[in-house]
FITOR-989891 format. One record per residue (C-alpha): x negated, y negated, z. Coordinates in pm, whole numbers. Layout:
    east   north      up
       X       Y       Z
...
***
This chain:
    east   north      up
   -9479  -17431    3999
   -9189  -17670    4053
   -9431  -17925    4199
   -9613  -17931    3867
   -9300  -18025    3674
   -9326  -18399    3756
   -9687  -18392    3639
   -9583  -18228    3311
   -9300  -18479    3275
   -9546  -18764    3334
   -9771  -18629    3061
   -9479  -18612    2815
   -9369  -18963    2912
   -9723  -19092    2871
   -9739  -18928    2529
   -9460  -19146    2386
   -9641  -19361    2124
   -9462  -19689    2177
   -9705  -19886    1959
   -9633  -19653    1668
   -9257  -19680    1728
   -9270  -20060    1750
   -9452  -20068    1414
   -9211  -19832    1243
   -8888  -19981    1373
   -9008  -20341    1376
   -9167  -20368    1033
   -9166  -20021     882
   -9543  -19980     911
   -9772  -19722    1065
  -10011  -19918    1286
  -10260  -19631    1259
  -10327  -19760     908
  -10381  -20118    1024
  -10688  -20283    1179
  -10860  -20047    1419
  -10599  -19776    1365
  -10522  -19775    1737
  -10164  -19756    1867
  -10231  -19995    2157
  -10105  -20348    2212
  -10416  -20524    2081
  -10399  -20359    1740
  -10020  -20399    1725
  -10072  -20771    1790
  -10321  -20792    1505
  -10088  -20603    1271
   -9751  -20751    1369
   -9798  -21058    1584
   -9792  -21153    1951
   -9430  -21059    2019
   -9475  -20701    1903
   -9800  -20678    2096
   -9637  -20797    2419
   -9352  -20549    2370
   -9599  -20264    2319
   -9798  -20373    2623
   -9485  -20380    2840
   -9367  -20039    2720
   -9708  -19874    2763
   -9751  -20030    3106
   -9396  -19935    3199
   -9431  -19568    3116
   -9729  -19542    3350
   -9543  -19718    3629
   -9227  -19512    3581
   -9421  -19184    3580
   -9567  -19264    3922
   -9250  -19415    4069
   -9035  -19119    3967
   -9283  -18868    4106
   -9308  -19060    4433
   -8927  -19067    4454
   -8906  -18692    4389
   -9203  -18570    4594
   -9278  -18852    4835
   -9628  -18980    4911
   -9924  -18751    4866
  -10133  -18621    4580
   -9848  -18570    4332
   -9791  -18938    4236
  -10164  -18984    4167
  -10174  -18664    3962
   -9865  -18772    3769
  -10023  -19111    3699
  -10337  -18946    3572
  -10123  -18716    3356
   -9950  -19020    3205
  -10286  -19173    3112
  -10399  -18842    2961
  -10071  -18826    2769
  -10126  -19170    2620
  -10481  -19087    2516
  -10404  -18731    2400
  -10034  -18734    2305
   -9879  -18403    2210
   -9651  -18587    1965
   -9947  -18718    1759
  -10172  -18412    1751
  -10352  -18543    2063
  -10477  -18858    1886
  -10352  -19153    2086
  -10451  -19483    2237
  -10713  -19590    2486
  -10507  -19580    2803
  -10566  -19931    2938
  -10206  -20055    2962
  -10072  -19719    3078
  -10347  -19693    3338
  -10265  -20045    3455
   -9901  -19947    3504
  -10003  -19635    3694
  -10229  -19813    3939
  -10000  -20112    3981
   -9769  -19869    4158
  -10039  -19662    4329
  -10269  -19946    4439
  -10130  -20289    4341
  -10391  -20506    4513
  -10686  -20315    4365
  -10523  -20323    4021
  -10474  -20698    4039
  -10843  -20725    4124
  -10933  -20519    3817
  -10694  -20733    3611
  -10882  -21042    3729
  -11205  -20882    3606
  -11034  -20819    3272
  -10907  -21175    3240
  -11237  -21336    3335
  -11433  -21113    3096
  -11199  -21184    2804
  -11213  -21556    2883
  -11593  -21553    2875
  -11649  -21316    2580
  -11332  -21387    2377
  -11316  -21010    2324
  -11062  -20765    2466
  -11272  -20449    2468
  -11540  -20561    2719
  -11262  -20679    2947
  -11096  -20339    2928
  -11424  -20155    2988
  -11528  -20366    3286
  -11181  -20360    3439
  -11172  -19981    3414
  -11519  -19955    3564
  -11437  -20194    3848
  -11118  -20025    3968
  -11281  -19724    4141
  -11530  -19955    4310
  -11253  -20183    4436
  -11063  -19881    4568
  -11373  -19751    4747
  -11441  -20092    4902
  -11079  -20103    5013
  -11113  -19765    5187
  -10842  -19611    4967
  -10733  -19248    4986
  -10977  -19004    4822
  -10710  -18884    4576
  -10666  -19241    4449
  -11039  -19288    4408
  -11070  -18954    4226
  -10777  -19032    3995
  -10921  -19376    3917
  -11264  -19231    3842
  -11119  -18982    3594
  -10887  -19237    3432
  -11167  -19494    3409
  -11406  -19242    3255
  -11148  -19148    2993
  -11078  -19512    2910
  -11446  -19600    2878
  -11518  -19297    2659
  -11226  -19395    2435
  -11398  -19732    2389
  -11719  -19578    2257
  -11664  -19724    1908
  -11608  -20066    2063
  -11930  -20029    2259
  -12116  -19950    1937
  -11955  -20253    1772
  -12048  -20476    2065
  -12410  -20361    2047
  -12407  -20425    1671
  -12245  -20766    1710
  -11944  -20682    1493
  -11672  -20645    1756
  -11395  -20893    1664
  -11304  -21177    1896
  -10950  -21252    2005
  -10753  -21362    1700
  -10997  -21214    1449
  -10927  -20922    1220
  -11155  -20622    1241
  -11208  -20264    1343
  -11221  -20333    1715
  -10979  -20222    1980
***
């Protein structure tokens, strides 16, 4: 039971809605009522500007990284850090503090896997950057980066627990982008710098 406590703590840490807090304390707004209604960095940027978006990105990424690092420090290497990282992603997407209606998990997942598998994560980040550069849209970059991470881990002969955690996290992230996928197919997904109902 005590070994599950870091996983529960990671979920609660992941549940902290930093985008919502940045909106409320920075400008007194609820970002859920702005743009796409998402609490992630992209929507915060649209609602409040680049500085607020970068702050949200750093905080969301940081909580994923801290969840894994703390668990590794407490329990050492093994399955627990990967489980804690997955719990942090689940917490961001389904936060207990917001009636389980949260973000899409991209930044938090990035923070998690930067600690668990830095080289593979940098590879997925390169996929993200290249896709955004080509499409001028954030959501396809997020979707392709999430999809590529398990493949990169498999090609790198990573531990099965890391591959399994990445598959679950990637599936959750892609499912959370289902509205973006519909928008992309309809041709209405906003480009970088445009207002809209996208991510």
